[in-house]
N, C-alpha and C positions, 0 to 999 in steps of 0.2 A: 367233280361231277357236274356242278352247275356250270362251270366254264365250257365243259364239253357240250352241254345241251345248248348253251348260248352260241357256241361256234357252229354246231349243226343247224341251228335255226337260221343263222346268218347265211350259211352255205345254201340252205333251202331257198332263201330269198334270192340270192344271186343266181341259182339255177333256174328258178321260176322266171326271173327277169330276162335271162339269156334265152330261154325257150320262147317267151313272149316276144322278144326282139326279133328272133329268127321268123316266127310266125308272121309278125307285122311286115318284115322285109318281104317274105314270099308272097304275102297277100297284096302288098303294093305292086310287086312285079306283075302278078297276075291281073290286077285292076287296071294297071297302065297298058298292059298287052291287049286286054279285052276292050279298052276305050280306044285303041287305035293310035296310041302315042307312038311317035317315031322311035326307032331303036336308039338313036343318039341321045334322046331324052331319058332313056331307061338306064343311064349310068348309075353306079352305086352312089355317087355324090348327090346326084339329083334326088334319088330315092331316099337317101339319108335326110336330105333337107325337107322333103315332103313328109317323111315319118316324124321328124322333129316338130314340124309345124302342127301335124295332127296330134302328137302327143301333148303339145302345149295347149292346144284347143281342149283336149280331153281333161286335162288336169289343171286348167286355169283357175277354177274355184278352189281346188285344194291348196294350190300355191298362193292363192289370194292375189293373182295378178290383176292389174287394173284393165278394164275394157278400154279400148281406143275410142275416145270420144271426139266427134268432129264438132267444130264450132258451129253454132246454130245457123249463121249466115252461109257458111260453106255447105252445110247440109241442105239448106233450102235451095241454094244455087244448083247443087248437084242433082236434086230431085226435080228441078224445073218449077218450083213453086216460089220463085223469088218474089218477095213483096216489094213494091216500089213506093 
């Protein structure tokens, strides 16, 4: 009985993830369409990459991914505040 409950719980997680993925995909298509993105950029591969990037941004803290840090001199140069 415990194995059945464990299996159903995992199945629920998979189903929830699948539904969330489909909703994210549809939302990205709608957002790209409303933003006026050309049709050739609305291919499934581009949408998948955008979705993956968004997902990584959302779960960065949970996965404990490091922030991309720029070297101080490069950051100053980019912002235009270069000290001489």
